[in-house]
Every structure is written in C-alpha cells, then in structure tokens.
A tleap script that builds the chain and sets N, CA, C and O, in Angstrom:
source leaprc.protein.ff14SB
mol = sequence {
  NMET ALA ALA ALA PHE ASN ILE GLU THR LEU
  ASN PHE GLY GLU LEU THR PRO ASP ASP LEU
  ALA ALA TRP ILE ALA LEU ARG ALA GLY ASN
  PRO ALA LEU GLU SER PRO TYR HIE HIE PRO
  ASP TYR HIE ALA CYS VAL ASP ARG HIE GLN
  GLY GLY GLY ARG VAL THR VAL ALA ARG GLU
  ASN GLY THR ALA VAL ALA LEU LEU PRO TRP
  GLN GLY GLY ALA PHE ALA ARG PRO SER GLY
  ALA PRO LEU SER ASP TYR GLN THR VAL VAL
  SER SER ALA ASP THR ASP ILE ASN ILE ALA
  THR LEU LEU LYS CGLY
}
set mol.1.N position { 19.157 -4.437 -13.246 }
set mol.1.CA position { 18.218 -5.534 -13.100 }
set mol.1.C position { 17.268 -5.245 -11.944 }
set mol.1.O position { 17.698 -4.843 -10.863 }
set mol.2.N position { 16.005 -5.445 -12.173 }
set mol.2.CA position { 14.998 -5.207 -11.138 }
set mol.2.C position { 15.109 -6.266 -10.049 }
set mol.2.O position { 15.415 -7.429 -10.313 }
set mol.3.N position { 14.854 -5.837 -8.831 }
set mol.3.CA position { 14.896 -6.753 -7.698 }
set mol.3.C position { 13.718 -7.713 -7.758 }
set mol.3.O position { 12.659 -7.389 -8.296 }
set mol.4.N position { 13.921 -8.899 -7.197 }
set mol.4.CA position { 12.830 -9.861 -7.080 }
set mol.4.C position { 12.129 -9.594 -5.751 }
set mol.4.O position { 12.769 -9.553 -4.700 }
set mol.5.N position { 10.833 -9.417 -5.804 }
set mol.5.CA position { 10.057 -9.115 -4.612 }
set mol.5.C position { 9.160 -10.287 -4.268 }
set mol.5.O position { 8.695 -11.004 -5.154 }
set mol.6.N position { 8.918 -10.478 -2.989 }
set mol.6.CA position { 7.891 -11.393 -2.523 }
set mol.6.C position { 6.637 -10.536 -2.366 }
set mol.6.O position { 6.623 -9.612 -1.553 }
set mol.7.N position { 5.593 -10.826 -3.123 }
set mol.7.CA position { 4.392 -10.000 -3.135 }
set mol.7.C position { 3.218 -10.789 -2.579 }
set mol.7.O position { 2.973 -11.931 -2.966 }
set mol.8.N position { 2.492 -10.150 -1.654 }
set mol.8.CA position { 1.291 -10.765 -1.089 }
set mol.8.C position { 0.237 -9.689 -0.861 }
set mol.8.O position { 0.554 -8.516 -0.667 }
set mol.9.N position { -1.014 -10.113 -0.890 }
set mol.9.CA position { -2.120 -9.206 -0.601 }
set mol.9.C position { -2.752 -9.620 0.713 }
set mol.9.O position { -3.071 -10.790 0.928 }
set mol.10.N position { -2.927 -8.642 1.586 }
set mol.10.CA position { -3.480 -8.872 2.916 }
set mol.10.C position { -4.719 -8.013 3.119 }
set mol.10.O position { -4.856 -6.962 2.494 }
set mol.11.N position { -5.617 -8.451 3.983 }
set mol.11.CA position { -6.655 -7.569 4.477 }
set mol.11.C position { -5.956 -6.500 5.312 }
set mol.11.O position { -4.933 -6.777 5.938 }
set mol.12.N position { -6.495 -5.291 5.328 }
set mol.12.CA position { -5.815 -4.215 6.038 }
set mol.12.C position { -5.477 -4.612 7.478 }
set mol.12.O position { -4.372 -4.338 7.947 }
set mol.13.N position { -6.400 -5.247 8.175 }
set mol.13.CA position { -6.202 -5.630 9.570 }
set mol.13.C position { -5.123 -6.676 9.788 }
set mol.13.O position { -4.714 -6.907 10.926 }
set mol.14.N position { -4.656 -7.309 8.731 }
set mol.14.CA position { -3.597 -8.317 8.849 }
set mol.14.C position { -2.189 -7.724 8.787 }
set mol.14.O position { -1.208 -8.438 8.991 }
set mol.15.N position { -2.085 -6.434 8.509 }
set mol.15.CA position { -0.761 -5.808 8.501 }
set mol.15.C position { -0.170 -5.873 9.903 }
set mol.15.O position { -0.870 -5.667 10.895 }
set mol.16.N position { 1.115 -6.159 9.974 }
set mol.16.CA position { 1.786 -6.239 11.265 }
set mol.16.C position { 2.243 -4.843 11.706 }
set mol.16.O position { 2.291 -3.920 10.892 }
set mol.17.N position { 2.573 -4.692 12.967 }
set mol.17.CA position { 3.158 -3.417 13.404 }
set mol.17.C position { 4.411 -3.055 12.596 }
set mol.17.O position { 4.649 -1.878 12.328 }
set mol.18.N position { 5.211 -4.051 12.207 }
set mol.18.CA position { 6.390 -3.780 11.378 }
set mol.18.C position { 5.996 -3.276 9.993 }
set mol.18.O position { 6.653 -2.393 9.442 }
set mol.19.N position { 4.914 -3.841 9.424 }
set mol.19.CA position { 4.418 -3.365 8.126 }
set mol.19.C position { 3.994 -1.902 8.219 }
set mol.19.O position { 4.329 -1.093 7.354 }
set mol.20.N position { 3.257 -1.574 9.273 }
set mol.20.CA position { 2.778 -0.206 9.440 }
set mol.20.C position { 3.937 0.759 9.678 }
set mol.20.O position { 3.924 1.882 9.175 }
set mol.21.N position { 4.931 0.327 10.438 }
set mol.21.CA position { 6.114 1.170 10.673 }
set mol.21.C position { 6.883 1.390 9.373 }
set mol.21.O position { 7.363 2.493 9.114 }
set mol.22.N position { 6.999 0.345 8.558 }
set mol.22.CA position { 7.675 0.485 7.260 }
set mol.22.C position { 6.897 1.440 6.369 }
set mol.22.O position { 7.496 2.273 5.688 }
set mol.23.N position { 5.577 1.334 6.362 }
set mol.23.CA position { 4.713 2.211 5.570 }
set mol.23.C position { 4.965 3.672 5.954 }
set mol.23.O position { 5.170 4.524 5.089 }
set mol.24.N position { 4.946 3.948 7.253 }
set mol.24.CA position { 5.145 5.318 7.730 }
set mol.24.C position { 6.545 5.817 7.362 }
set mol.24.O position { 6.704 6.971 6.964 }
set mol.25.N position { 7.547 4.968 7.490 }
set mol.25.CA position { 8.918 5.367 7.152 }
set mol.25.C position { 9.077 5.616 5.654 }
set mol.25.O position { 9.730 6.580 5.253 }
set mol.26.N position { 8.486 4.757 4.826 }
set mol.26.CA position { 8.563 4.947 3.376 }
set mol.26.C position { 7.896 6.260 2.975 }
set mol.26.O position { 8.431 7.019 2.167 }
set mol.27.N position { 6.749 6.510 3.539 }
set mol.27.CA position { 6.015 7.745 3.244 }
set mol.27.C position { 6.814 8.966 3.680 }
set mol.27.O position { 6.903 9.948 2.942 }
set mol.28.N position { 7.393 8.910 4.871 }
set mol.28.CA position { 8.156 10.047 5.398 }
set mol.28.C position { 9.397 10.333 4.550 }
set mol.28.O position { 9.844 11.476 4.458 }
set mol.29.N position { 9.945 9.291 3.936 }
set mol.29.CA position { 11.152 9.458 3.136 }
set mol.29.C position { 10.912 9.827 1.687 }
set mol.29.O position { 11.869 10.010 0.934 }
set mol.30.N position { 9.657 9.942 1.278 }
set mol.30.CA position { 9.339 10.237 -0.122 }
set mol.30.C position { 8.381 11.431 -0.160 }
set mol.30.O position { 7.185 11.273 0.084 }
set mol.31.N position { 8.903 12.630 -0.466 }
set mol.31.CA position { 8.067 13.836 -0.460 }
set mol.31.C position { 6.837 13.747 -1.380 }
set mol.31.O position { 5.858 14.459 -1.153 }
set mol.32.N position { 6.866 12.912 -2.383 }
set mol.32.CA position { 5.723 12.773 -3.290 }
set mol.32.C position { 4.521 12.133 -2.591 }
set mol.32.O position { 3.416 12.132 -3.134 }
set mol.33.N position { 4.734 11.592 -1.394 }
set mol.33.CA position { 3.670 10.868 -0.687 }
set mol.33.C position { 3.137 11.618 0.528 }
set mol.33.O position { 2.555 11.000 1.420 }
set mol.34.N position { 3.320 12.933 0.584 }
set mol.34.CA position { 2.930 13.655 1.790 }
set mol.34.C position { 1.421 13.823 1.953 }
set mol.34.O position { 0.972 14.233 3.024 }
set mol.35.N position { 0.637 13.524 0.942 }
set mol.35.CA position { -0.820 13.619 1.061 }
set mol.35.C position { -1.318 12.692 2.168 }
set mol.35.O position { -0.796 11.588 2.325 }
set mol.36.N position { -2.321 13.124 2.938 }
set mol.36.CA position { -2.895 12.238 3.960 }
set mol.36.C position { -3.519 10.968 3.370 }
set mol.36.O position { -3.702 9.982 4.085 }
set mol.37.N position { -3.843 10.984 2.085 }
set mol.37.CA position { -4.389 9.786 1.440 }
set mol.37.C position { -3.372 8.652 1.363 }
set mol.37.O position { -3.737 7.513 1.069 }
set mol.38.N position { -2.114 8.947 1.620 }
set mol.38.CA position { -1.072 7.921 1.560 }
set mol.38.C position { -0.636 7.450 2.942 }
set mol.38.O position { 0.324 6.687 3.055 }
set mol.39.N position { -1.316 7.884 3.982 }
set mol.39.CA position { -0.963 7.489 5.353 }
set mol.39.C position { -1.811 6.279 5.749 }
set mol.39.O position { -2.982 6.203 5.378 }
set mol.40.N position { -1.237 5.334 6.495 }
set mol.40.CA position { -2.025 4.163 6.889 }
set mol.40.C position { -3.240 4.503 7.753 }
set mol.40.O position { -4.214 3.750 7.751 }
set mol.41.N position { -3.211 5.602 8.481 }
set mol.41.CA position { -4.379 5.975 9.296 }
set mol.41.C position { -5.605 6.237 8.420 }
set mol.41.O position { -6.726 5.896 8.797 }
set mol.42.N position { -5.386 6.844 7.252 }
set mol.42.CA position { -6.496 7.077 6.323 }
set mol.42.C position { -7.106 5.742 5.900 }
set mol.42.O position { -8.326 5.581 5.900 }
set mol.43.N position { -6.253 4.797 5.545 }
set mol.43.CA position { -6.738 3.504 5.059 }
set mol.43.C position { -7.369 2.681 6.181 }
set mol.43.O position { -8.288 1.900 5.933 }
set mol.44.N position { -6.887 2.849 7.404 }
set mol.44.CA position { -7.520 2.189 8.552 }
set mol.44.C position { -8.945 2.719 8.744 }
set mol.44.O position { -9.868 1.955 9.027 }
set mol.45.N position { -9.108 4.027 8.589 }
set mol.45.CA position { -10.434 4.647 8.716 }
set mol.45.C position { -11.373 4.147 7.614 }
set mol.45.O position { -12.531 3.825 7.878 }
set mol.46.N position { -10.873 4.087 6.395 }
set mol.46.CA position { -11.681 3.580 5.273 }
set mol.46.C position { -12.106 2.145 5.553 }
set mol.46.O position { -13.272 1.793 5.373 }
set mol.47.N position { -11.167 1.321 5.993 }
set mol.47.CA position { -11.486 -0.081 6.257 }
set mol.47.C position { -12.511 -0.200 7.382 }
set mol.47.O position { -13.426 -1.020 7.310 }
set mol.48.N position { -12.356 0.605 8.401 }
set mol.48.CA position { -13.275 0.562 9.541 }
set mol.48.C position { -14.692 0.970 9.137 }
set mol.48.O position { -15.662 0.388 9.623 }
set mol.49.N position { -14.824 1.960 8.255 }
set mol.49.CA position { -16.145 2.503 7.922 }
set mol.49.C position { -16.764 1.944 6.644 }
set mol.49.O position { -17.988 1.874 6.532 }
set mol.50.N position { -15.933 1.544 5.679 }
set mol.50.CA position { -16.468 1.004 4.425 }
set mol.50.C position { -16.194 -0.481 4.266 }
set mol.50.O position { -16.910 -1.166 3.536 }
set mol.51.N position { -15.175 -0.986 4.931 }
set mol.51.CA position { -14.789 -2.389 4.812 }
set mol.51.C position { -14.050 -2.659 3.513 }
set mol.51.O position { -13.954 -1.792 2.644 }
set mol.52.N position { -13.538 -3.853 3.395 }
set mol.52.CA position { -12.888 -4.288 2.163 }
set mol.52.C position { -11.500 -3.727 1.932 }
set mol.52.O position { -11.005 -3.756 0.806 }
set mol.53.N position { -10.852 -3.207 2.992 }
set mol.53.CA position { -9.504 -2.668 2.828 }
set mol.53.C position { -8.485 -3.771 2.584 }
set mol.53.O position { -8.417 -4.738 3.342 }
set mol.54.N position { -7.708 -3.627 1.544 }
set mol.54.CA position { -6.652 -4.574 1.192 }
set mol.54.C position { -5.360 -3.793 0.996 }
set mol.54.O position { -5.376 -2.599 0.696 }
set mol.55.N position { -4.252 -4.484 1.168 }
set mol.55.CA position { -2.951 -3.888 0.889 }
set mol.55.C position { -2.098 -4.953 0.226 }
set mol.55.O position { -1.903 -6.036 0.776 }
set mol.56.N position { -1.595 -4.642 -0.951 }
set mol.56.CA position { -0.640 -5.523 -1.609 }
set mol.56.C position { 0.737 -5.039 -1.199 }
set mol.56.O position { 1.078 -3.869 -1.374 }
set mol.57.N position { 1.530 -5.958 -0.647 }
set mol.57.CA position { 2.816 -5.620 -0.053 }
set mol.57.C position { 3.927 -6.338 -0.812 }
set mol.57.O position { 3.863 -7.547 -1.033 }
set mol.58.N position { 4.944 -5.579 -1.207 }
set mol.58.CA position { 6.159 -6.159 -1.786 }
set mol.58.C position { 7.221 -6.166 -0.693 }
set mol.58.O position { 7.458 -5.151 -0.038 }
set mol.59.N position { 7.850 -7.308 -0.506 }
set mol.59.CA position { 8.873 -7.439 0.533 }
set mol.59.C position { 10.218 -7.831 -0.076 }
set mol.59.O position { 10.297 -8.571 -1.056 }
set mol.60.N position { 11.250 -7.312 0.536 }
set mol.60.CA position { 12.620 -7.742 0.267 }
set mol.60.C position { 13.193 -8.182 1.601 }
set mol.60.O position { 13.179 -7.426 2.572 }
set mol.61.N position { 13.695 -9.407 1.645 }
set mol.61.CA position { 14.265 -9.940 2.886 }
set mol.61.C position { 13.309 -9.792 4.068 }
set mol.61.O position { 13.734 -9.502 5.186 }
set mol.62.N position { 12.008 -9.993 3.813 }
set mol.62.CA position { 10.998 -9.953 4.862 }
set mol.62.C position { 10.497 -8.575 5.258 }
set mol.62.O position { 9.577 -8.462 6.069 }
set mol.63.N position { 11.089 -7.522 4.697 }
set mol.63.CA position { 10.699 -6.150 5.043 }
set mol.63.C position { 9.862 -5.543 3.931 }
set mol.63.O position { 10.194 -5.667 2.752 }
set mol.64.N position { 8.776 -4.888 4.310 }
set mol.64.CA position { 7.924 -4.204 3.325 }
set mol.64.C position { 8.702 -3.054 2.702 }
set mol.64.O position { 9.199 -2.174 3.404 }
set mol.65.N position { 8.804 -3.071 1.351 }
set mol.65.CA position { 9.504 -2.007 0.631 }
set mol.65.C position { 8.562 -1.245 -0.297 }
set mol.65.O position { 8.923 -0.189 -0.818 }
set mol.66.N position { 7.361 -1.772 -0.504 }
set mol.66.CA position { 6.353 -1.096 -1.325 }
set mol.66.C position { 4.983 -1.629 -0.917 }
set mol.66.O position { 4.808 -2.824 -0.679 }
set mol.67.N position { 4.019 -0.716 -0.842 }
set mol.67.CA position { 2.663 -1.080 -0.458 }
set mol.67.C position { 1.683 -0.398 -1.388 }
set mol.67.O position { 1.864 0.762 -1.759 }
set mol.68.N position { 0.644 -1.127 -1.761 }
set mol.68.CA position { -0.423 -0.578 -2.588 }
set mol.68.C position { -1.746 -0.817 -1.863 }
set mol.68.O position { -2.296 -1.917 -1.927 }
set mol.69.N position { -2.261 0.205 -1.175 }
set mol.69.CA position { -3.563 0.041 -0.526 }
set mol.69.C position { -4.682 0.179 -1.552 }
set mol.69.O position { -4.614 1.016 -2.452 }
set mol.70.N position { -5.711 -0.651 -1.404 }
set mol.70.CA position { -6.851 -0.605 -2.310 }
set mol.70.C position { -8.053 -1.172 -1.584 }
set mol.70.O position { -7.950 -1.604 -0.436 }
set mol.71.N position { -9.174 -1.170 -2.245 }
set mol.71.CA position { -10.415 -1.610 -1.635 }
set mol.71.C position { -11.180 -2.446 -2.640 }
set mol.71.O position { -11.146 -2.175 -3.841 }
set mol.72.N position { -11.860 -3.452 -2.153 }
set mol.72.CA position { -12.706 -4.240 -3.033 }
set mol.72.C position { -12.510 -5.723 -2.858 }
set mol.72.O position { -11.885 -6.188 -1.905 }
set mol.73.N position { -13.055 -6.442 -3.790 }
set mol.73.CA position { -12.965 -7.893 -3.800 }
set mol.73.C position { -12.540 -8.338 -5.182 }
set mol.73.O position { -11.352 -8.361 -5.501 }
set mol.74.N position { -13.527 -8.696 -6.010 }
set mol.74.CA position { -13.225 -9.133 -7.375 }
set mol.74.C position { -12.669 -7.993 -8.220 }
set mol.74.O position { -11.898 -8.221 -9.152 }
set mol.75.N position { -13.065 -6.760 -7.888 }
set mol.75.CA position { -12.593 -5.595 -8.629 }
set mol.75.C position { -11.914 -4.635 -7.662 }
set mol.75.O position { -12.500 -4.241 -6.654 }
set mol.76.N position { -10.699 -4.268 -7.965 }
set mol.76.CA position { -9.956 -3.324 -7.129 }
set mol.76.C position { -10.346 -1.900 -7.485 }
set mol.76.O position { -10.574 -1.567 -8.648 }
set mol.77.N position { -10.418 -1.069 -6.449 }
set mol.77.CA position { -10.650 0.357 -6.663 }
set mol.77.C position { -9.823 1.108 -5.623 }
set mol.77.O position { -9.400 0.522 -4.626 }
set mol.78.N position { -9.594 2.381 -5.846 }
set mol.78.CA position { -8.813 3.144 -4.860 }
set mol.78.C position { -9.479 3.091 -3.487 }
set mol.78.O position { -10.703 3.148 -3.377 }
set mol.79.N position { -8.678 2.985 -2.470 }
set mol.79.CA position { -9.183 2.969 -1.108 }
set mol.79.C position { -9.916 4.275 -0.823 }
set mol.79.O position { -9.361 5.359 -1.001 }
set mol.80.N position { -11.157 4.163 -0.384 }
set mol.80.CA position { -11.959 5.344 -0.078 }
set mol.80.C position { -12.773 5.858 -1.238 }
set mol.80.O position { -13.395 6.916 -1.136 }
set mol.81.N position { -12.784 5.125 -2.354 }
set mol.81.CA position { -13.590 5.549 -3.505 }
set mol.81.C position { -15.046 5.637 -3.062 }
set mol.81.O position { -15.477 4.818 -2.250 }
set mol.82.N position { -15.787 6.559 -3.543 }
set mol.82.CA position { -15.486 7.521 -4.591 }
set mol.82.C position { -14.836 8.817 -4.099 }
set mol.82.O position { -14.466 9.659 -4.917 }
set mol.83.N position { -14.689 8.997 -2.773 }
set mol.83.CA position { -14.034 10.208 -2.278 }
set mol.83.C position { -12.626 10.328 -2.847 }
set mol.83.O position { -12.231 11.387 -3.335 }
set mol.84.N position { -11.890 9.256 -2.779 }
set mol.84.CA position { -10.526 9.237 -3.303 }
set mol.84.C position { -10.534 8.447 -4.604 }
set mol.84.O position { -10.928 7.281 -4.625 }
set mol.85.N position { -10.104 9.073 -5.672 }
set mol.85.CA position { -10.061 8.367 -6.953 }
set mol.85.C position { -8.633 8.242 -7.467 }
set mol.85.O position { -8.412 8.019 -8.657 }
set mol.86.N position { -7.669 8.384 -6.569 }
set mol.86.CA position { -6.261 8.325 -6.952 }
set mol.86.C position { -5.561 7.316 -6.070 }
set mol.86.O position { -5.799 7.267 -4.863 }
set mol.87.N position { -4.713 6.524 -6.654 }
set mol.87.CA position { -3.969 5.531 -5.904 }
set mol.87.C position { -2.542 5.506 -6.407 }
set mol.87.O position { -2.290 5.742 -7.588 }
set mol.88.N position { -1.614 5.224 -5.522 }
set mol.88.CA position { -0.219 5.116 -5.910 }
set mol.88.C position { 0.479 4.106 -5.020 }
set mol.88.O position { -0.049 3.690 -3.989 }
set mol.89.N position { 1.661 3.723 -5.432 }
set mol.89.CA position { 2.491 2.810 -4.662 }
set mol.89.C position { 3.218 3.618 -3.593 }
set mol.89.O position { 3.825 4.648 -3.887 }
set mol.90.N position { 3.153 3.148 -2.359 }
set mol.90.CA position { 3.903 3.762 -1.266 }
set mol.90.C position { 5.240 3.044 -1.203 }
set mol.90.O position { 5.311 1.870 -0.837 }
set mol.91.N position { 6.296 3.756 -1.561 }
set mol.91.CA position { 7.645 3.173 -1.566 }
set mol.91.C position { 8.651 4.303 -1.505 }
set mol.91.O position { 8.293 5.477 -1.595 }
set mol.92.N position { 9.904 3.941 -1.353 }
set mol.92.CA position { 10.940 4.961 -1.434 }
set mol.92.C position { 11.055 5.385 -2.892 }
set mol.92.O position { 10.650 4.655 -3.796 }
set mol.93.N position { 11.601 6.549 -3.105 }
set mol.93.CA position { 11.714 7.081 -4.468 }
set mol.93.C position { 12.592 6.212 -5.358 }
set mol.93.O position { 12.463 6.256 -6.581 }
set mol.94.N position { 13.480 5.424 -4.763 }
set mol.94.CA position { 14.397 4.621 -5.575 }
set mol.94.C position { 14.030 3.136 -5.655 }
set mol.94.O position { 14.801 2.341 -6.192 }
set mol.95.N position { 12.865 2.755 -5.128 }
set mol.95.CA position { 12.427 1.358 -5.240 }
set mol.95.C position { 11.959 1.100 -6.665 }
set mol.95.O position { 11.141 1.845 -7.204 }
set mol.96.N position { 12.478 0.051 -7.263 }
set mol.96.CA position { 12.190 -0.282 -8.655 }
set mol.96.C position { 11.006 -1.235 -8.734 }
set mol.96.O position { 11.170 -2.429 -8.987 }
set mol.97.N position { 9.812 -0.693 -8.514 }
set mol.97.CA position { 8.578 -1.484 -8.631 }
set mol.97.C position { 7.482 -0.532 -9.102 }
set mol.97.O position { 7.506 0.661 -8.798 }
set mol.98.N position { 6.540 -1.067 -9.833 }
set mol.98.CA position { 5.458 -0.210 -10.322 }
set mol.98.C position { 4.110 -0.840 -9.966 }
set mol.98.O position { 4.041 -1.973 -9.490 }
set mol.99.N position { 3.067 -0.093 -10.205 }
set mol.99.CA position { 1.729 -0.527 -9.820 }
set mol.99.C position { 1.305 -1.790 -10.576 }
set mol.99.O position { 0.611 -2.637 -10.014 }
set mol.100.N position { 1.708 -1.925 -11.832 }
set mol.100.CA position { 1.341 -3.119 -12.613 }
set mol.100.C position { 1.931 -4.375 -11.991 }
set mol.100.O position { 1.265 -5.408 -11.932 }
set mol.101.N position { 3.170 -4.299 -11.530 }
set mol.101.CA position { 3.804 -5.444 -10.878 }
set mol.101.C position { 3.058 -5.836 -9.621 }
set mol.101.O position { 2.838 -7.019 -9.362 }
set mol.102.N position { 2.665 -4.835 -8.834 }
set mol.102.CA position { 1.927 -5.130 -7.608 }
set mol.102.C position { 0.555 -5.706 -7.911 }
set mol.102.O position { 0.117 -6.633 -7.229 }
set mol.103.N position { -0.129 -5.187 -8.906 }
set mol.103.CA position { -1.461 -5.719 -9.237 }
set mol.103.C position { -1.370 -7.156 -9.739 }
set mol.103.O position { -2.252 -7.967 -9.454 }
set mol.104.N position { -0.324 -7.476 -10.476 }
set mol.104.CA position { -0.148 -8.862 -10.935 }
set mol.104.C position { 0.153 -9.780 -9.761 }
set mol.104.O position { -0.217 -10.954 -9.779 }
set mol.105.N position { 0.828 -9.246 -8.729 }
set mol.105.CA position { 1.193 -10.040 -7.549 }
set mol.105.C position { -0.010 -10.429 -6.754 }
set mol.105.O position { 0.118 -11.099 -5.730 }
savepdb mol mol.pdb
quit
C-alpha cells in the first residue's frame, strides 16, 4: 500500500533549512540524482535569475521525503527551462511516489 503524503507547493524561497537539508540528503542517497540539475543550489540560482521557482514537497510525519522543483505559474515547466528540459522527483530510491502524484498535489 502506498504511503499517504502531505503535499504542498511552495515558492523556492519558502523552503525551510530542514527542507533544504532533506533535499541534499535525499539526493546524496540516490545515485540517480547526482546531476547538478538536482541540487537545490541550481534551483536557487534559477529562482534568483529567472524567478518563478516553485517546489512541490511531499512530507511524511512533517519531513520532506520527495521534492519536485519546477518553474512557472499557470503552466509548470522544468526549472531553468529552456536550458534544462528534464525534471524528476528528488527522493530516496525506495520512496513510493511519482511525478503525477506530486503534480496533482
């Protein structure tokens, strides 16, 4: 059975230090996420220079377990588009959540 997540979307600047620490830990623990495009520093730079940085966060017991960074308003696009045209969920390899669930959240 899939876990029930509390899902919210925040402006990039609204992420807490705990959210950012969880992001870095999730990325470090999942070799599929070693690209710099999956590091919060990349998304901070995009938000600072292009604006519109958002992050959809799935939480379990108040802790971020999956994050989907994106950019936009009415229409979501990969953070840093058009330079970056790829987006993925930042989570541990065994977290049972997918991008569709986060987008619906």
